[in-house]
N, C-alpha and C positions, 0 to 999 in steps of 0.2 A: 333913104336917109334914115339913119338909126334912130330908133325910138328912145327917148331919154327916160332913164329909170325914175320911178317915183321915189322921192326922198323919204316918204313915210313907210315904205315897204321894208320890213326887217331884213337885215343881211345875215346870212348863215355862214358861221366860221367853220373851216374844215375840221378843227379839233373838237368842235361841239357836236359833230355828227357821231352817234353811237354805232360801233361796229359789232356785229354779232360775234361771240367767242368761238374760237376755232376748236375742233375736236368734237367727239361724240357728246351727246347730252348725258346728264347724270343718270338717267334710267338705263341707257345703253352701257355705261361704264360699270355699273353694279353687276349686270349680267355677265360681262366679260370676266370680272374677278372671280365670280362663283365658278365659272367654267374652268379657270386656271387652277383653283383649289381642288376641284374634283379630279382634274388631270393629275395633279401632284399626288393625291391620295391613291389613285389607281396605280401610278408608277411605283410608289413605295410598297404597295400590297403585292404587286407582281414581283418586285425584287425580293421581298421577304419570303414569298412562296417558293421562289426559285432557290433561295438560300437554304430553307428548311428541307426542301426536297433533296438538295445536294448532301446535307448533313445526314439525313436518314439513310441515304444510299451509301455514304461512307461508313456509317456504323454497321449497316448490314454486311458490307464487304469485310470489315474488320472481324465481326462475329463469325463469318464464314471461314475466314482464314484461321481464326482461333480454334474452331472445331476441327479443322484439317490438321493442325499441328498442336495438340494439347500438351504434349510432353517436351516440346522443344526447349522450354525454359526451366524444366525441373532440375533440382540439385541431384547429382549422382555421386554416391560415396563408394569408394573402393573398400571392400571388406575381404578378410581372410575367413574361411569357414572350415569347420571340422565336422566329422560325423561321429555320433555317439558310439562308444565301444562297449559291447555287452560284457558283463563280468558277474561273478558270484561274490556275495559280500555278507558277512555276519552283521546284522544291524547293530548300530550303536546309537541309541536315542539320547539326544541332549536333555538334561534334567537339571533345572535350576530351582533353588529353593533356599529356605532358611532352616538352620538347625534349631530344634526346640527340645526342651527337656521332656522326660517322661511325665513328670508332674511339676507344677509350678503353682505356688499359692501366695497371695498377699494376705497377711493376717493382722487383725486388730481386735480390740476388746469389744464385747457386745454392749457393755455399759460404759458410761463416761465416768471420769474421775481423775484423781491426781496420780501420775505415774510414780510409784514408790520405788520399784527396783527393776533393773534390767539384768538378766542373767547370761546373755550371750552377746558376742561381738561379731562384727562383719567378718565373714570368712570361716566362722566356726562350723564344724560338722556336728549335726545334732541327730538324735534318734527319736523314734516315735514316742510321744508322751513326755519328752523332756521339757522342763519349764523354761519359758522364754522371758516373760515379764510379769509384773504384778502391780496392781493398783492399790491405793490406800483403802483398806477394807474394814476400818474400825466401825463405821456406821453399819455396814452389812453384817458384821459379826454380832453387833448388838441386836440387830433385828432378828438374827438367828436365835440368839439366846432368849429373846422375848417370845418368839414362836415356840421354842422348846418348852418354856415355862407354861405357856397356854395349853400346850398339849398335855403336860403333866396334870394340870388342873382338870382338864376335860376327862382324862382317864380316871382320875380319882372320883370325879362326880359320876362317871359311868359305873364304877365299882359300887358306889353307894346306892345308886338307883337299882342295880341288879340285886343287891342284898335286900333292899326294901321290897322289890317285886317278889322275891322268894318268900319272905315272911308274910306279906299280904296275901299271897296265893294260898298259903297253908291255912290262914284264918278264914278265908273265903270258903275253902273246901269244908272246914269244920262248921261253918254256919255262923261263926262269931262276927264276921263282917259281911256287908252286902257285896254282891258281885260288882257293883259300880266302882267300889274302891279298888278292886282287883284290876279293873280296866284302867283306872287312873295310874296305878303303879306300873302297869305295862307300857303306857304311853310315856311316862316319865323316863323309863329305861330307854325307849326308842329315841327320845329327844337327846338324851345323854350320849348315846352312840353316835348320832349325827354330829353333835358338837365335837366329839372326840375326832371324828373323821375330818371335820373342817380344820381343826387345830393341827392335825397331822399334815394336811395339804398345805397349810400356811407354813409349817416348818419346812416342808419340801421346797416351797418357793424361796424361802429365806436361804436355804442351803444352796439352791441354784444361783441365786443372786450373789452369794459369797463366792461361789466357784467361778462366776463370770469375771471376778476381779483378778483372776490368774489366766495366763495364756500359755498353752503347751503346743508342741510341734505335732501336726497331724500325721506326718510321715518323716522318714529319715531323709536327710539332704544337707545342703550347704546354705548357711545364712547369707543371703545377698543384700539384705537391708536390715538395719537395726538402729534404734535411737542411740545417739551418742551421749545423751544426758538424761537425767531423771529429775522429777519434781514438777514437770509441766503438766497442765491439765489437758486431757485428750477427750475428744468427742466420741460418742458411740459409733462404732464401725470404721473409725479412722485407721487407715493402713499404716502400721508401724514397722512390721517385720515382713520379710519375704524369704521363703525357703524354696530351693530348687533341687529336685531330685535328678541328678545327672548320671545316675547309675545306668540308665538307658537313654540313648539319644535318638531323636526322630528327625528325619529330613522331610519337610513338607514343601511341595511345589506343584508345578503343573507341566504338562507336556502337550505337544500338538495333537489334535484329534487324529491326524493321519498316522501317528506313531503307535496308537494303542495296540494294534494287532501284532506287533513285532515282539512282544514279551508277555510274561504272565507273572502273577505274584510269586515271589521266590527268586526272581531273576537277580543276578548280582548287580550291585551299584558300585561304580568306580569313580575315584577322584584322582586325577593325574595318572590314570592307568592302573591304580592300585585298588583292589577290592576293599571296600570299607563297610559293606552291609548288603542288605537285600531288600527287595520291594515287599512291603507288607500288604498294601491294598491299593487297588486302582478303582477310583470312584467312577461309577457308571453314568454320571450326570455331568454335563458341561457346566463350568462356572458361568454365571449369568453376566458377569462383567467382562472377563477376559476371553470367554468362549473357548477355553482350554479345559483339559481334563485334569482334575486334581489327583495327585499321587502322593502316597506316604511310604517312606522307606525307614526301616529300623537299622541304625548304624551300630557298629561294634564300638565299645568304649575305647577312647583314645585321647591322649593328652593333646594331640594336634587339632582335635575337633572341639570347638567351644560353642556353648549355647548362645544363640543370637547371631551367629555368623551366617553370611550369605555365601553360598558355594555354588560352583558350576560342576555338576557331576554328569555321568553318562550311565545309561542302563544297557547292559549287554543283552542282545536278543538270544533266542533259543535256537533258531534254525536259520540257515543261510537263505538269502533271497537274491533274485536277479535284479541287477541295477545297470545303469548306463554311466560310463565314465566320461567326464568332460573336463577340460582345463578350468582352473579356478577363475581365469579371466573371462569365461563365457557368461558369468553372471553380470547383468547390466548394473553398472555402478549406481548406488542409491536405491536399489530395489531389494525386496525381501526374498524373491525367488523367481525372477523374470529372466528368460533367455530370449534371444532374437533368432527367429527361423527365417531363412531365405526361401521364398517361393517364387520362382521365375526371376523377376528383377525387383521384387518387392520384399519388405520385411513384415513379419508378423510376431507380435508378442505372445509368448507362451509361459504360463505359470507352471512351475515344477516344485516338487517336494524333494529335498536332497539332504545329504549329510556331507561333511567335509573330511576328506582323508587327512589325518593329522600330519603324516610324514611328507606327503607330496602336495597337499593343498588342493587336490583335485575334487571336483564335485561328483558325488555318487548319487545320481538321480534315481529316486525310487518310483516316481510316478510323474506323468505329464508328457512323456515322449513315447513315440512308436519305435524309434531306432533307425529310421531311414531319413531323418531330417538333415538339412544342412544348417548347422548352428554357427552363428557369427562368433569368431574366436575372441574378439575384444570389442564389444559394442560400445558406442558412444553413450554417455549418460542421457543425451537428448534423443536417442534412437526411439522410434515409435512405429507402430503399425502403419503401413502404407508408404514408408520411405523408399525411394528408388536407390538401388545399389548395383554395384558391378563386382562380381566375384573375381578376385585376382589370384587367389591361391586357395587350394583345398588340401587338408592334411588329416591325419588320424587324430582322434580325440586325446590320445595319450601324450601328445606333444605338449611340453610344459614351458617352452621358451616364450618369453614375453612378446606379444604381437605389437607391431608398430601401429601408431595412431593412424587410422585411415585418412587419406587425403580426399578433399572434395573436388569434384570435377564439374565444370560447367559445359553443357552441351551447346553446340552452335545453334544460334537462333536465327530465324529468317529475318533479314533486315527490312523486308517489305511489310512486316506487321508492326505498326506503331504502338506497341504496348510497353508499359514499364516493366523493369526486371522484377521477378517475384522475390519476396522476402523469405529467406530460408533460415529457420532458427537452427542453432547449433552448428554454425559453420566452423570448420577447422582452420 
């Protein structure tokens, strides 16, 4: 028989019974998360290392291919070349300068004052000593008169003291006067002589001051400057007149240092092929500024040559020299004396000294070439040492026909090398 439950015994509801939570405990869950983070970091590190290793390997491969084919992407230019042609030539040295007068002088009064008279006009031809202008000299003339009067007085006093000295000397010798009085008379005469000398000097100064109020021509020539009016007050030393002696003309200029040995003093100077004078002097020292050699030539008098004109002349050499002929187009545009020489498949810049043949325009190279070079007939302005070229035509130096502009060719590049195309300056 079932036993009856005690009504006082508490009843347990199913919902009231606590069930333990499912899953791991908090301590075990933290360890698992840390493990997952470490695994993730290891995976990323392994992937990064593999990626870097691959990139380094690719770069090494690219560098290796670049070394194997360094010129596969270079610009190649077609060029026509010529060889220098040897010739004999009488040197003609370029000579540029300014025509100057034999003498030129700016003139003014030594003293200041009022300009009283002007005796010449612009363009007048004057002779040595001819009067040019005059200042108001009334004050200077009065000072001269005063100085002359003082000199007359000093001379009169000197004559009086000399007479007194003579009479006193005779009395001293006779014993009528003491010797001391003779000494006094002698000193009075010496003082009068000094005063007369001072008065004479003062008169000379006054005469010079008066003369400074007039201005005369120091040499013969043409008046190129003169006051147009009179009455103005001028300062001491102020330039009022200018005289130019153009009876002889001088051409002063400079030449290249390399041209000095081709002529000597006395060599003819030509303008437009006509002899106009000869070299007077070649200075043996370079100009500090231009680094060129100063030269002075004496020109024959001519109405076509004017003082102050800038002229381009030439100096004819005395003996023929050996030169190399090149077409005028061989000079690199924009340069002073550069030609491009082909060596193998490369260019090299060479500086030359040359003259230009007036009739043909050819370059007559005096120095800088051996004679066996291949010279680019018409180089590009951008051509430089190291450029890669391909010779398409070679001819004699005497050919003067204009060369075509060289075309730029691109060599085939290996498609397996992932490099950008090189930048080539001066593309045609």
